[in-house]
C-alpha positions as CSV (number, residue, x, y, z in Angstrom):
1,M,75.0,115.3,82.8
2,R,74.9,117.9,85.6
3,K,77.1,117.9,88.8
4,P,74.7,117.3,91.7
5,R,74.4,121.0,93.8
6,K,75.2,121.1,98.0
7,A,70.8,121.6,97.8
8,D,70.6,118.1,96.2
9,W,72.8,116.5,98.5
10,A,70.6,118.2,101.5
11,A,67.1,116.9,99.8
12,F,68.7,113.4,99.9
13,A,70.0,113.4,103.4
14,V,66.5,114.9,104.5
15,S,64.7,112.1,102.3
16,A,66.5,109.2,103.9
17,A,66.5,110.7,107.0
18,V,62.7,110.6,107.2
19,T,62.8,106.8,105.9
20,L,65.6,106.0,108.7
21,V,63.1,107.4,111.6
22,F,59.8,106.6,110.0
23,F,60.5,103.0,108.1
24,I,59.5,100.9,111.1
25,D,56.4,103.0,111.7
26,F,55.9,102.3,107.7
27,C,56.3,98.6,108.2
28,G,53.4,98.7,110.9
29,L,51.2,100.9,108.5
30,L,51.8,98.2,105.6
31,F,51.7,95.1,107.6
32,Q,49.2,95.7,110.3
33,C,51.5,94.2,112.4
34,G,52.1,96.0,115.6
35,C,55.3,98.0,114.7
36,R,55.5,101.2,116.3
37,S,57.9,104.3,116.4
38,W,61.5,103.8,117.5
39,W,60.7,105.7,120.6
40,A,57.4,103.8,121.2
41,G,59.0,100.3,121.6
42,A,59.7,99.4,117.7
43,A,59.0,95.7,117.1
44,D,58.1,95.1,120.7
45,H,54.6,94.5,120.2
46,C,55.2,93.1,116.4
47,N,53.3,90.2,115.4
48,I,56.7,88.2,115.4
49,H,56.3,87.7,119.1
50,T,52.8,85.9,118.8
51,A,52.8,82.2,118.1
52,G,50.2,81.0,115.5
53,V,49.8,84.2,113.4
54,H,51.3,85.0,109.9
55,H,54.4,86.9,111.1
56,C,55.6,90.5,109.7
57,P,57.7,89.8,106.5
58,W,60.1,92.6,107.0
59,C,60.7,91.6,110.8
60,V,61.1,87.9,110.1
61,M,63.6,88.4,107.3
62,A,67.4,87.9,108.1
63,L,69.0,91.2,109.1
64,G,71.0,91.2,105.3
65,W,67.4,91.0,103.6
66,Q,66.4,94.0,105.7
67,L,69.4,96.2,105.0
68,A,68.8,95.3,101.1
69,T,65.3,96.1,101.6
70,L,66.3,99.7,103.2
71,S,69.0,100.0,101.1
72,A,66.7,99.4,97.8
73,I,64.5,102.1,99.3
74,L,67.6,104.6,100.0
75,L,68.6,104.1,96.0
76,S,65.3,104.8,94.8
77,Q,65.3,108.1,96.9
78,A,68.7,109.0,95.7
79,A,67.6,108.4,91.7
80,S,64.4,110.5,92.5
81,V,66.9,113.4,93.9
82,F,70.0,113.1,91.6
83,L,67.4,113.2,88.7
84,P,68.9,115.1,85.4
85,G,67.1,118.3,85.1
86,H,66.8,121.8,86.4
87,W,64.5,121.0,89.0
88,P,64.4,123.3,92.1
89,W,65.6,121.7,95.3
90,Y,61.7,121.5,96.6
91,V,60.7,119.5,93.8
92,R,63.8,117.1,94.2
93,L,62.9,117.0,98.2
94,A,59.4,116.3,97.2
95,A,60.6,113.3,94.8
96,G,62.8,111.9,97.4
97,L,60.2,111.9,100.0
98,A,57.6,110.6,97.4
99,A,59.7,107.5,96.7
100,F,59.8,106.3,100.1
101,P,56.1,105.2,100.4
102,V,55.8,104.3,96.5
103,S,59.1,102.0,96.9
104,G,58.6,100.7,100.1
105,A,55.3,99.7,99.1
106,V,56.5,98.0,96.2
107,L,59.5,96.0,98.3
108,G,56.8,95.6,101.1
109,A,54.0,93.8,98.6
110,I,57.0,91.4,97.3
111,A,57.6,90.7,100.6
112,G,54.0,90.4,101.8
113,I,53.1,88.0,98.7
114,G,56.8,86.3,99.1
115,F,56.1,85.0,102.5
116,G,52.6,84.5,102.1
117,Y,51.8,87.2,104.8
118,W,48.2,88.0,103.2
119,N,47.1,84.5,102.3
């Protein structure tokens, strides 16, 4: 097993930063709940503030579950970036960036189905 290089850590840091910045936008895209960018009100317009509708599963979760979801996405990015082999930094970065929507969609589908959001 090879030791991670500085470029690997940089690729993970960039992909993790993208996730942290755009996680709430992804929530709004996935659930069409009204969540917006951090700088545009975040969950101020989320459907969790509307009575009588299904509430966004990610926004209604307890904080611990929200952090677990975010951690699982970050772990999938780390696994993608630190894959064994001799991949160039830009391939590792692309893998880390791609892991965000892929793992986020899987976790979102689990939460959406589990909370009955799409019923």
